[in-house]
NULO-725197 format. One record per residue (C-alpha): residue in three letters; x, y, z. Coordinates in steps of 0.02 Angstrom, whole numbers, plus 50000, padded with zeros to 5 digits. Layout:
N
<atom residuo="ALA" x="X" y="Y" z="Z"/>
...
REM end
This chain:
75
<atom residuo="MET" x="45931" y="57967" z="46579"/>
<atom residuo="VAL" x="45820" y="58107" z="46520"/>
<atom residuo="MET" x="45848" y="58187" z="46351"/>
<atom residuo="LEU" x="45846" y="58378" z="46361"/>
<atom residuo="ASN" x="45844" y="58498" z="46219"/>
<atom residuo="THR" x="45929" y="58667" z="46234"/>
<atom residuo="THR" x="45763" y="58756" z="46260"/>
<atom residuo="MET" x="45726" y="58646" z="46410"/>
<atom residuo="ILE" x="45894" y="58684" z="46483"/>
<atom residuo="LEU" x="45857" y="58871" z="46477"/>
<atom residuo="VAL" x="45681" y="58842" z="46548"/>
<atom residuo="LEU" x="45755" y="58747" z="46693"/>
<atom residuo="LEU" x="45884" y="58881" z="46729"/>
<atom residuo="HIS" x="45754" y="59017" z="46732"/>
<atom residuo="GLU" x="45642" y="58917" z="46851"/>
<atom residuo="GLY" x="45759" y="58938" z="46998"/>
<atom residuo="THR" x="45844" y="59098" z="47056"/>
<atom residuo="GLY" x="46033" y="59077" z="47049"/>
<atom residuo="ARG" x="46035" y="58912" z="46959"/>
<atom residuo="TYR" x="46187" y="58874" z="46857"/>
<atom residuo="ILE" x="46277" y="58732" z="46763"/>
<atom residuo="GLN" x="46437" y="58663" z="46845"/>
<atom residuo="HIS" x="46576" y="58599" z="46734"/>
<atom residuo="ASP" x="46682" y="58471" z="46818"/>
<atom residuo="MET" x="46808" y="58352" z="46734"/>
<atom residuo="GLY" x="46718" y="58352" z="46570"/>
<atom residuo="HIS" x="46540" y="58338" z="46642"/>
<atom residuo="TYR" x="46407" y="58466" z="46655"/>
<atom residuo="ARG" x="46271" y="58465" z="46790"/>
<atom residuo="MET" x="46138" y="58592" z="46835"/>
<atom residuo="LYS" x="46143" y="58656" z="47015"/>
<atom residuo="GLU" x="46032" y="58760" z="47128"/>
<atom residuo="ALA" x="46106" y="58922" z="47195"/>
<atom residuo="ASN" x="46152" y="58826" z="47354"/>
<atom residuo="GLY" x="46248" y="58695" z="47256"/>
<atom residuo="VAL" x="46115" y="58555" z="47267"/>
<atom residuo="ASP" x="46088" y="58453" z="47105"/>
<atom residuo="VAL" x="45935" y="58499" z="47001"/>
<atom residuo="THR" x="45830" y="58350" z="46956"/>
<atom residuo="VAL" x="45680" y="58322" z="46841"/>
<atom residuo="ILE" x="45549" y="58188" z="46852"/>
<atom residuo="GLU" x="45500" y="58098" z="46694"/>
<atom residuo="ASN" x="45409" y="57930" z="46669"/>
<atom residuo="GLY" x="45413" y="57900" z="46857"/>
<atom residuo="GLY" x="45601" y="57920" z="46874"/>
<atom residuo="GLU" x="45702" y="58062" z="46947"/>
<atom residuo="TYR" x="45852" y="58115" z="46838"/>
<atom residuo="LEU" x="45996" y="58238" z="46856"/>
<atom residuo="VAL" x="46003" y="58381" z="46732"/>
<atom residuo="GLU" x="46160" y="58347" z="46635"/>
<atom residuo="PRO" x="46179" y="58448" z="46472"/>
<atom residuo="THR" x="46304" y="58389" z="46343"/>
<atom residuo="ALA" x="46458" y="58485" z="46295"/>
<atom residuo="GLU" x="46379" y="58513" z="46123"/>
<atom residuo="GLN" x="46225" y="58591" z="46207"/>
<atom residuo="ILE" x="46337" y="58706" z="46315"/>
<atom residuo="ASP" x="46434" y="58759" z="46158"/>
<atom residuo="ASP" x="46270" y="58794" z="46065"/>
<atom residuo="LEU" x="46205" y="58898" z="46211"/>
<atom residuo="MET" x="46370" y="58993" z="46227"/>
<atom residuo="ASP" x="46376" y="59028" z="46038"/>
<atom residuo="ALA" x="46198" y="59096" z="46047"/>
<atom residuo="SER" x="46246" y="59207" z="46197"/>
<atom residuo="LYS" x="46117" y="59120" z="46307"/>
<atom residuo="LEU" x="46250" y="59074" z="46438"/>
<atom residuo="VAL" x="46399" y="59162" z="46512"/>
<atom residuo="ARG" x="46549" y="59075" z="46589"/>
<atom residuo="ASP" x="46612" y="59117" z="46762"/>
<atom residuo="GLY" x="46758" y="59000" z="46801"/>
<atom residuo="SER" x="46684" y="58824" z="46801"/>
<atom residuo="LYS" x="46502" y="58889" z="46808"/>
<atom residuo="TYR" x="46388" y="58930" z="46663"/>
<atom residuo="LEU" x="46253" y="59061" z="46705"/>
<atom residuo="LEU" x="46115" y="59153" z="46620"/>
<atom residuo="PRO" x="46177" y="59319" z="46556"/>
REM end
């Protein structure tokens, strides 16, 4: 598991046109515009980008994300 800070989450969202964070049954996962999971490579391993609920709340409170149903997008 890779530890992401909120700044890294925003950077990753900006790196791909149409990227978003999907909320499903209490879990958050970053997706490409076509719905494929976004992954990062760290220390030779490939990891899903899965922000915590607290990180999502912080980004929403800072107006860095907007919610559209079960998706969280850049404003």
